[in-house]
N, C-alpha and C positions, 0 to 999 in steps of 0.2 A: 214661494211656498205659502205665503199669506193668502194669495189669490186662490190657490188650490184648496186650502182649508176652508176658506170662505164659501167657495162653490160646493165643496163636499158637505158642509153643514146644511146648506140650503137644500141639497138633494136628499139628504138623510132625514130631514126634519119631519116629513109626513109619517115615517115609520118609527122614528126615535125622537119624538117631540121634546121631551123634557131635558135630556142630556144635551141635545144639539142647541136648544134654546139657551141653556146655561153657558155652554162653551162659546157659542157665537157672540153673545152679548159681552162676555168677558174679553174675548179676543179682539172684537171690532169696536166695542163701545157703542154699538147700535142700540136703538130703542127696543126692538123685538124682532125676532126672526119670523114671527107670524105674519108681519106686514112687509117683510123684505121681498123684493122682486125675485122671480125665478131666474136662475142663471141662463145666459144665452151663449150659444157656441161662438167662438172667435176663430174663424177660419184662418186668420193670419197667423195663429199660433200652431197650426198643423205643420209638422215636419214631414213633408212628402217623401224626402229621401229616406228617412228612418222608417216610414210606413212601408215603402216599397221594399226595403231591406228585410223588414220583419215578415212581410207577406211571402217573399221568396224563401226565407228561412223556414217558415211554417210549411210551405209547400214541399220543400226538399225533405224535411224531417218526416212529413206524412208519407211521402212516396217511398222513402227508405224503410220506414216501419211497415208499410203495406207489403213491400217486397219480402222483408224478413218473415212476415206472417204467412205469405204465400208459400215460402219455402219450409214452413214448419219449424222455424228457428225459435228457441226459447227467448223471450223478451230480454232476459238478463244476460244472455250469452254474448260475450264479446268476440267479434270476428275481425280479421284484418281487412282493410279496404284502402283503395287509392282514390282520391277525389280529383279527377282530371278536369282541368279548366277552372278550378276554384280560385287560383291566384289572379285570374283575369276578370273575376266576377265581383259584384257588390258585396259578396259574402267572404271576400278574401281574408278579412280579419276575424272571421267567425269559425275557423276550423275547430278550435277547442270545444266550442259550444255544440257544433254539429256532431262531433265524435262522441261527446258526452251524452247527448240526447238520443243518439241512435245506436249506442254501444258498438262503435266501430273503432278499432285500434289502428295505429299507423302501420304500414307494411314494413316487414323486416326482410332480411336475407332469405331467399327461397320463395318469396311471394309469387303466387301464380293466379292470375285472374281467371276464375272459372264461372263467373256470373257477373252480369252488369245491368245497370238500368240508366236511362238517360232522363234527366230532369232539367228541362230548359237547355241552357248552354253547358250544363255540367254532366259528366259521366261518372258514375260511381262504379268502380271495378272492385269486385269482392272475391276473396279467396274462400271458396265454399268447400274445399277439399276436407273431408272428414266431418263436415257439419250437415250436409244434406244428401239426399238420394239423387245422385247425378243422373240416373236413368229417368227419374221423374222430372228433373229440371230440363233435360233434353226434350222430353215429351211436351212439356209446357211451351218451350221455345218453338218447337216444331209447329204446334197448334197456332201460336201467335204469328208465325211466319206465313202459314197458310191463310190466315185472316188478312194479313197485310197484302199478300199477293192478290187475294180476291178483290180487295179495295182498289188495287192498281188496275186490274183487268176491268172492273166496273167503270172506273173513271175514264180509262182510255177508250172503252167502248162508246161511252156517251160523247166524248170529245171527237171521236172519229165519225160520228153521225152528222153529216152535213146539214140535214134537215133540222136536227135539234139545234145546232149552232146558229142556224139562220133565224130560228124563231125565239130561242131563249134570250132573256135579258142579259146584258153584258155582266151584270153582277153575279148572275147564276153561273155563267161560264167561268168567271174568275174564281168563284168559290170551288167549283169542281177541279179547276186547274191547281189551286192551292192544295186541295185534298189529295190530288194525284202526287204532287211534289212531296207532301208529308208522308204519304204511303210508301213512296219509293225510299225515303230516308229510313222509314221503319224497316223495310225489307233489308236494307244494307246493314242497319244496326243489329237486327236480330240474327242475320246471317253471320255477322262477325262474332256475336255472342255464342252462337252454336259452334262455330269453328273453334273458339277458345275452349269451350267446355269439352269438346270432343278430344282436344289435344291434352287436356288435363289428366 
């Protein structure tokens, strides 16, 4: 804590010179903050595990909020959702925070997944019955499916071109192959989501 306060006083001194000077000299016993050295980053203090966990949490919350916005859901409206794969992820202990930040409640009896989104290794299944226009959601998914299928066709066409494969760098071919695999996964995911919403 002392190190944190020391660095904080040094960083704030240019914009809050008088109060930081007083606090710093009293806390550290130093001569003057004016002549103290500027703090330097200590990379050994960085907790990479916590940083990765926070980055994944931010990404998940952002994607769920974007999905809610796309569906026209009110930010404060709570809706039931199932977080598939959460227990096997680095966010396994963060379910309460995720639900609080995204206004998602735990699924109860009668829960029916009628909308979903995939974020990394997690799949968020949401019961949208009574909360959105299912016709509009089907149209959105159908449009996304067409886009994913077009990406599959484009990638397959390029990879089937022997002349292209002979001339293209290996890294380019690999990039297109990876894109094809990702597009196929998208087709499967969106098709499953369409099937669920059609049955709801």
